[in-house]
TORPA-252301 format. One line per field, with one value per residue: residue number from 0; chain; x, y, z of N, C-alpha, C in turn. Coordinates in Angstrom, 2 decimals. Each point is the difference from the previous one (the first is absolute). Example, Ala and Ser with C-alpha at 12.3 -4.5 7.8 and 13.67 -1.06 7.14 Angstrom:
n <- (0	1)
chain <- (A	A)
npx <- (13.19	-0.35)
npy <- (-5.69	1.05)
npz <- (7.80	-0.72)
capx <- (-0.89	0.82)
capy <- (1.19	1.19)
capz <- (0.00	0.06)
cpx <- (0.90	-0.77)
cpy <- (1.20	1.09)
cpz <- (0.00	0.73)
% end
This chain:
n <- (0	1	2	3	4	5	6	7	8	9	10	11	12	13	14	15	16	17	18	19	20	21	22	23	24	25	26	27	28	29	30	31	32	33	34	35	36	37	38	39	40	41	42	43	44	45	46	47	48	49	50	51	52	53	54	55	56	57	58	59	60	61	62	63	64	65	66	67	68	69	70	71	72	73	74	75	76	77	78	79	80	81	82	83	84	85	86	87	88	89	90	91	92	93	94	95	96	97	98	99	100	101	102	103	104	105	106	107	108	109	110	111	112	113	114	115	116	117	118	119	120	121	122	123	124	125	126	127	128	129	130	131	132	133	134	135	136	137	138	139	140	141	142	143	144	145	146	147	148	149	150	151	152	153	154	155	156	157	158	159	160	161	162	163	164	165	166	167	168	169	170	171	172	173	174	175	176	177	178)
chain <- (A	A	A	A	A	A	A	A	A	A	A	A	A	A	A	A	A	A	A	A	A	A	A	A	A	A	A	A	A	A	A	A	A	A	A	A	A	A	A	A	A	A	A	A	A	A	A	A	A	A	A	A	A	A	A	A	A	A	A	A	A	A	A	A	A	A	A	A	A	A	A	A	A	A	A	A	A	A	A	A	A	A	A	A	A	A	A	A	A	A	A	A	A	A	A	A	A	A	A	A	A	A	A	A	A	A	A	A	A	A	A	A	A	A	A	A	A	A	A	A	A	A	A	A	A	A	A	A	A	A	A	A	A	A	A	A	A	A	A	A	A	A	A	A	A	A	A	A	A	A	A	A	A	A	A	A	A	A	A	A	A	A	A	A	A	A	A	A	A	A	A	A	A	A	A	A	A	A	A)
npx <- (-75.40	1.25	0.43	-1.20	0.77	0.61	-1.48	-0.61	1.13	0.41	-1.09	-0.29	1.38	-0.55	-1.08	1.02	0.69	0.30	-1.47	0.32	1.22	-0.71	-0.82	1.06	0.72	-1.46	-0.02	0.92	-0.23	1.44	-0.07	-1.82	-0.06	1.12	-1.05	-0.89	0.51	-0.07	-1.39	-0.28	1.03	-0.48	-1.47	0.28	0.81	-0.78	-0.75	0.59	-0.04	-1.17	0.27	-0.65	1.41	-0.27	0.74	0.96	-0.91	1.13	0.40	-1.61	-0.11	1.76	0.07	-1.28	0.63	0.80	-1.31	-0.91	0.43	-0.46	1.05	-0.59	-0.41	0.06	0.02	1.18	0.43	-0.31	0.44	0.90	0.38	-0.22	0.22	1.28	0.83	-0.14	-0.08	1.41	0.30	-0.54	1.24	0.44	0.02	-1.03	-0.27	-1.50	-0.25	-1.12	0.21	-1.50	0.51	-1.10	0.23	0.36	0.01	-1.44	-0.60	0.82	-0.56	-0.74	0.28	-0.17	1.45	-0.91	1.13	-1.22	-1.16	0.58	-1.18	-0.38	-0.25	-0.89	-0.57	-0.69	-0.10	1.41	0.05	-1.01	0.68	0.91	-0.89	-0.57	0.92	0.05	-1.13	-0.03	1.13	-0.36	-1.39	0.33	0.62	-1.04	-0.51	1.31	0.38	0.12	1.06	-0.03	-0.44	1.09	0.66	-0.76	0.12	1.28	-0.24	-0.28	0.61	1.04	0.23	-1.56	0.39	-0.29	-1.06	0.63	-1.18	-0.86	-0.62	-0.38	0.13	1.33	-0.25	-0.98	0.77	0.77	-0.34	-0.26	1.21	0.06	-1.00)
npy <- (-63.04	0.21	1.32	-0.34	-0.69	1.13	0.49	-1.34	-0.65	1.38	0.35	-1.25	0.34	1.33	0.00	-0.68	0.85	1.50	-0.19	-1.06	0.80	0.95	-0.75	-0.45	1.10	0.27	-1.18	0.28	-0.58	0.50	-1.24	-0.56	1.27	-0.52	-0.84	0.51	0.59	-1.38	-0.79	0.63	0.37	-0.76	0.84	0.71	-0.84	-1.00	0.64	0.35	-1.08	-0.05	-0.94	-0.34	-0.82	-0.89	-0.39	-0.11	-0.31	-0.78	-0.17	-0.14	-0.24	-0.46	-0.01	-0.54	-0.31	-0.79	-0.24	-0.24	-0.46	0.59	0.30	0.25	-0.43	-1.05	0.29	-0.19	0.85	0.72	-0.71	-0.59	0.96	0.61	0.54	-0.98	0.44	0.94	-0.17	-0.64	0.36	1.65	0.07	0.82	-1.19	0.76	0.07	-0.02	0.80	-0.24	1.11	-0.36	1.59	0.89	0.21	1.24	0.09	-0.74	1.17	0.92	-1.13	0.14	-1.33	0.51	-0.04	-0.66	0.88	0.01	-0.11	0.87	0.46	-0.17	1.39	-0.32	1.27	-0.66	0.79	-0.46	-1.52	0.50	1.13	-0.65	-0.70	0.88	0.28	-1.27	-0.20	0.81	0.00	-1.14	0.62	0.81	-1.31	-0.39	1.30	-0.07	-0.81	-0.34	-0.22	1.07	0.41	-0.70	-0.61	1.37	0.27	-0.69	0.55	1.30	-0.51	-0.56	0.88	0.12	1.38	-0.92	0.28	-0.20	1.16	-1.04	1.07	-0.11	1.73	-0.13	-0.61	0.39	-0.32	0.29	1.20	0.01	-0.25	0.47	0.76)
npz <- (-22.34	-0.20	-0.22	-0.62	-0.55	-0.06	-0.73	-0.43	-0.45	-0.22	-0.75	-0.34	-0.14	-0.02	-0.83	-0.34	-0.13	-0.57	-0.75	-0.34	-0.75	-0.12	-0.14	-0.71	-0.93	-0.60	-0.25	-0.62	-0.88	0.34	0.74	-0.18	0.27	0.73	0.40	0.25	0.85	0.92	-0.02	0.75	0.96	0.49	0.37	0.76	0.86	-0.20	0.09	1.05	0.26	-0.39	1.11	-0.78	-0.22	0.86	-0.59	0.05	0.70	0.42	-1.29	-0.12	1.12	0.05	-1.10	0.05	1.33	-0.71	-1.44	0.65	1.01	1.33	0.24	0.95	-0.89	0.88	-1.51	0.01	0.53	-0.59	-1.34	0.66	0.62	-0.63	-1.06	-0.14	1.06	-0.76	-1.36	0.44	0.83	-0.30	-0.53	0.14	0.94	0.68	-1.31	0.11	0.49	0.06	0.10	0.44	-0.44	-0.33	1.22	0.77	1.00	0.07	-0.60	0.71	1.11	-1.28	0.01	1.62	0.59	0.93	0.70	0.81	-1.09	-0.64	-0.05	-1.73	-0.03	-0.07	-0.32	0.30	0.37	0.08	0.14	0.05	0.79	0.41	-0.25	0.30	0.74	0.30	0.37	0.12	0.50	0.64	0.59	0.47	0.28	0.58	0.45	0.38	0.35	-1.41	0.27	1.17	-1.20	-1.04	0.96	0.47	-1.07	0.48	1.25	-0.46	-1.50	0.96	0.57	-0.31	0.68	1.23	0.39	0.98	0.37	-0.07	-0.40	1.52	-0.33	-0.57	1.20	-0.76	-1.08	1.64	-0.12	-1.32	-0.27	0.94	-0.56)
capx <- (-0.58	0.80	-0.48	-1.43	0.35	1.30	-0.73	-0.74	1.26	0.03	-1.38	-0.12	1.15	-0.42	-1.54	-0.61	1.24	0.19	-0.77	0.14	1.07	-0.44	-0.97	0.64	0.52	-1.00	0.21	1.75	0.55	1.03	0.83	-0.91	0.44	1.19	-0.10	-0.71	1.08	1.45	-0.68	-0.44	1.55	0.22	-0.54	0.33	1.65	-0.62	-0.17	1.35	0.88	-0.60	0.05	-1.49	-0.16	0.31	1.58	1.16	-0.64	0.79	0.64	-0.59	-0.31	0.76	0.24	-1.21	0.17	0.84	0.05	-1.02	-0.35	1.21	1.50	-0.22	-0.58	0.81	-0.87	0.32	-0.57	-1.72	-0.54	0.34	-0.86	-1.07	-0.87	-0.48	-0.36	-1.63	-0.64	0.03	0.15	-0.51	1.25	1.28	1.23	0.86	1.02	-0.68	-1.42	-0.69	-0.22	-1.21	-0.28	0.16	0.52	1.55	1.76	-0.27	0.72	1.47	0.55	-0.03	1.32	1.15	0.08	-0.07	1.08	-0.31	-0.22	1.08	-0.79	-0.22	-1.29	-1.04	-0.93	-0.89	-0.55	1.18	0.07	-0.88	0.19	1.45	-0.55	-0.70	1.02	1.03	-1.05	0.11	1.45	-0.22	-0.46	0.85	0.85	-1.07	-0.20	0.91	1.27	-0.46	0.07	-1.16	-1.35	-0.15	-0.33	-0.99	-1.22	0.17	-0.39	-1.67	-0.57	-0.14	-0.74	-0.48	-0.57	-1.43	-0.52	0.14	-1.44	-1.39	-1.28	-0.96	-1.88	0.42	0.33	-1.51	-0.74	0.59	-1.25	-1.21	0.02	0.14	-1.26)
capy <- (-1.08	-0.29	1.14	-0.61	-1.21	0.00	0.86	-0.99	-0.70	0.78	-0.02	-1.39	-0.11	0.71	-0.33	-1.52	-0.46	0.69	0.23	-1.26	0.20	0.91	-0.96	-0.76	0.99	0.57	-0.95	-0.06	-1.59	0.13	-1.26	0.08	1.34	-0.10	-1.19	0.64	0.69	-0.62	-0.13	1.52	0.11	-1.35	0.38	1.03	-0.32	-0.71	1.15	0.87	-1.10	-0.84	-1.42	-0.07	-1.74	-0.15	-0.41	1.05	1.10	0.44	1.02	1.00	0.45	1.05	0.72	1.22	0.51	0.53	1.19	0.43	-0.11	0.94	-0.94	-0.34	-1.23	-1.33	-0.95	-1.56	0.01	0.45	-1.17	-1.21	0.18	0.89	-0.66	-1.25	-0.18	0.57	-0.80	-1.66	-0.44	0.49	0.19	0.76	-0.64	1.22	0.96	1.01	0.28	0.56	1.33	0.57	0.76	1.33	1.05	0.33	-0.59	-1.21	0.20	0.11	-1.51	-0.94	-0.50	0.01	-1.19	-0.14	-0.55	-0.70	-1.41	-0.56	-0.69	1.38	0.40	0.63	0.68	-0.19	1.56	0.69	-0.79	-0.22	1.45	-0.60	-0.70	1.04	1.05	-0.89	0.02	1.27	-0.22	-1.00	0.60	1.12	-0.49	-0.76	0.77	0.90	-1.06	-1.03	-1.92	-0.33	0.17	-1.13	-0.57	0.04	-0.48	-2.00	-0.87	0.42	-0.73	-1.14	0.11	1.54	-0.35	-0.46	0.24	-1.51	-0.22	0.28	0.03	-0.76	-0.10	-0.48	-1.48	-0.56	-1.73	-0.87	0.07	-0.90	-1.49	0.28	-0.13)
capz <- (0.82	1.81	1.12	0.54	1.41	1.34	1.36	0.52	1.08	1.26	0.84	0.48	0.94	1.50	0.32	0.33	1.42	1.43	1.47	0.67	0.70	0.86	0.98	1.21	1.12	1.12	1.40	0.72	-0.80	-0.52	-1.05	-0.71	-0.57	-0.40	-0.81	-1.16	-0.97	-0.83	-1.20	-1.26	-0.48	-1.38	-1.00	-0.94	-0.67	-1.17	-1.19	-0.22	-1.09	-1.62	0.01	0.54	0.92	1.21	-0.14	0.30	0.86	0.99	-0.53	-0.26	1.68	0.10	-0.85	0.24	0.95	-0.53	-0.62	0.36	1.64	0.46	0.25	1.12	-0.35	-0.68	-0.73	0.22	1.60	0.46	-0.69	0.73	1.54	0.10	-1.20	-0.07	1.51	0.05	-0.69	0.22	1.38	0.91	0.96	-0.48	0.41	0.99	-1.04	-0.31	1.05	-0.17	0.93	-0.61	0.68	-0.44	0.79	-1.31	1.01	-0.95	-1.03	0.11	0.01	-0.81	-0.67	0.73	0.73	1.56	0.45	1.27	-0.35	-1.01	-1.34	-0.67	0.31	-1.17	0.09	-1.39	0.02	-0.75	-1.15	-0.74	-0.82	-0.75	-0.85	-0.73	-0.72	-1.06	-0.98	-0.96	-0.79	-0.95	-1.19	-0.90	-0.77	-0.55	-0.92	-0.71	-0.22	-0.81	0.47	1.17	-0.32	-0.87	1.13	0.38	-0.68	-0.20	0.93	0.03	-0.77	0.61	1.32	-0.03	1.61	-0.09	1.35	0.65	0.86	-0.52	0.71	-0.04	-0.63	-1.09	-0.05	0.39	-0.23	0.58	1.27	-0.64	0.12	1.14	0.77)
cpx <- (1.35	-0.48	-1.26	0.63	1.03	-0.85	-0.74	0.64	0.10	-1.29	0.12	0.75	-0.07	-1.50	0.33	0.92	-0.11	-0.94	0.19	1.14	-0.43	-0.85	1.10	0.81	-0.69	-0.35	1.03	0.19	0.99	0.32	-0.59	0.32	1.46	0.08	-0.60	1.03	1.38	-0.59	-0.02	1.82	-0.03	-0.50	0.65	1.55	-0.63	-0.11	1.19	1.23	-0.47	-0.32	-1.34	-0.18	0.52	1.64	0.71	-0.90	1.02	0.89	-1.01	-0.19	0.81	0.08	-0.85	0.35	1.51	0.18	-1.29	0.33	1.33	1.19	-0.34	-0.58	1.58	-0.54	-0.05	-0.87	-1.44	-0.67	0.33	-0.89	-1.73	-1.02	-0.38	0.01	-1.76	-0.93	-0.07	-0.20	-0.47	1.55	0.95	1.17	0.89	0.78	-0.67	-1.42	-1.21	-0.62	-1.16	-0.43	0.38	0.79	1.32	1.09	-0.08	0.54	0.92	0.88	-0.17	1.49	1.10	0.12	-0.16	0.98	-0.13	-0.33	0.83	-0.99	-0.20	-1.71	-0.91	-1.19	-1.24	-0.77	1.04	0.05	-1.43	0.24	1.24	-0.95	-0.90	0.85	0.75	-1.10	-0.01	0.85	-0.05	-0.97	0.55	0.99	-0.75	-0.22	0.99	0.96	-0.51	0.65	-0.92	-1.04	-0.27	0.00	-1.01	-1.47	0.47	-0.74	-1.47	-0.62	-0.69	-0.77	-0.08	-0.53	-1.60	-0.66	-0.01	-0.68	-0.98	-1.14	-1.19	-1.18	0.40	-0.42	-1.51	0.14	0.78	-1.21	-1.32	0.09	0.12	-1.27	-0.91)
cpy <- (-0.17	0.64	-0.54	-1.22	0.58	1.08	-0.88	-0.26	0.77	0.20	-1.42	-0.03	0.39	-0.49	-1.68	-0.12	0.65	0.06	-1.13	0.00	1.07	-0.12	-0.99	0.99	0.83	-0.92	-0.18	-1.59	0.25	-1.08	0.51	0.80	-0.42	-1.33	0.76	1.02	-0.31	-0.60	1.22	-0.28	-1.41	0.04	1.12	-0.37	-0.95	1.12	0.57	-0.92	-0.38	-1.08	-0.38	-1.45	0.57	-0.01	1.37	0.98	1.05	1.01	0.90	0.86	0.76	0.89	1.46	0.62	1.11	1.50	1.13	0.59	0.72	-0.72	-0.50	-1.69	-0.80	-0.93	-1.53	-0.67	-0.10	-0.70	-0.81	-0.29	0.66	-0.86	-1.53	-0.39	0.18	-1.04	-0.99	-0.42	0.86	0.09	0.82	-0.21	1.10	0.80	1.60	-0.06	1.27	1.25	0.51	0.92	1.44	0.94	0.27	-0.99	-1.51	-0.28	-0.15	-0.83	-0.76	-0.08	0.57	-1.53	0.29	-0.25	-0.73	-1.42	-0.59	-0.03	1.48	0.20	-0.27	0.34	-0.08	1.29	0.69	-0.75	0.16	1.44	-0.48	-0.94	0.83	0.96	-0.72	-0.26	1.19	0.11	-0.96	0.22	0.85	-0.43	-0.76	0.97	0.70	-0.93	-0.97	-1.10	-0.30	-0.03	-1.41	-0.73	-0.20	-0.92	-1.16	-0.20	0.67	-1.00	-1.51	0.15	1.59	0.02	0.23	-0.15	-1.80	-0.47	-0.06	0.23	-1.09	-0.33	-0.79	-1.54	-0.39	-1.26	-0.76	0.15	-0.64	-1.70	-0.23	-0.38	-1.02)
cpz <- (0.48	0.87	0.71	0.91	0.72	0.93	0.14	1.16	1.17	0.95	0.55	0.97	1.46	0.18	0.47	1.57	1.02	1.16	1.01	1.12	0.87	1.18	0.89	0.82	1.05	1.10	0.59	-0.42	-0.51	-1.01	-1.09	-1.20	-1.03	-0.98	-1.86	-0.80	-0.63	-1.12	-1.34	-0.62	-0.91	-1.59	-1.01	-0.63	-0.73	-1.26	-0.52	-0.63	-1.07	0.20	1.04	0.89	1.17	0.27	0.77	1.25	0.75	-0.96	-0.60	0.84	0.16	-0.87	0.20	1.35	-0.05	-0.33	0.58	1.20	0.47	0.20	1.34	0.14	-0.76	-0.82	0.52	1.82	-0.26	-0.89	1.01	1.19	0.00	-1.29	0.41	1.21	0.69	-0.60	-0.03	1.43	1.16	1.05	-0.59	0.91	0.87	-0.36	-0.18	0.81	-0.68	0.73	-0.94	1.02	-0.74	0.39	-0.91	0.48	-0.93	-1.28	-0.72	0.00	-1.02	-0.82	0.56	0.67	1.31	0.48	1.23	-0.46	-1.28	-1.55	-0.20	0.19	-1.56	0.58	-1.38	-0.10	-0.96	-1.09	-0.88	-0.79	-1.21	-0.98	-0.87	-0.77	-1.16	-1.16	-0.49	-0.73	-1.37	-1.25	-0.60	-0.92	-1.72	-1.42	-0.56	-0.73	-0.87	0.79	1.18	-0.65	-0.59	1.36	0.54	-0.82	-0.77	0.99	0.15	-0.82	0.59	1.38	0.18	1.31	-0.18	1.46	0.27	1.25	-0.79	0.96	0.12	-1.10	-1.60	0.36	0.30	-0.39	0.64	1.53	-0.52	0.47	1.61	0.83	-0.49)
% end
């Protein structure tokens, strides 16, 4: 049973989220893609922590970044200015800026300090790759480390990952009332 739940989670995580992010990136909607990516980090951090409640989000988030992301990320700054800044007010307080460009020079600028504007650059194309790599490392730990697996199942029991968007076809009962 546990392997099935892990594999379902792995499939659902990518199937329910990656398409939306790719669509944002395709349309060069870097802010929207970055917000979604921050939400994915939040989700993974909650599963990794083994604490399904919404308390101690900063601790969970920064611990996940510290453990699974490249050292170029400053966990506390990323949490405060990117995650909280974007999710709570679409404002990164002139500490970060988003550069939504697939060219190699733009990818290399990811998490670098722009010496002219004095802001750190986020390239959501690279952030997406880093989230995917973190996801792979985390799922490897879920499969091979008992303590990580226990934490995963504590959260999974309370919060099994499900699709959050309903098909309009499943809402026939609302359409029939409107007629």
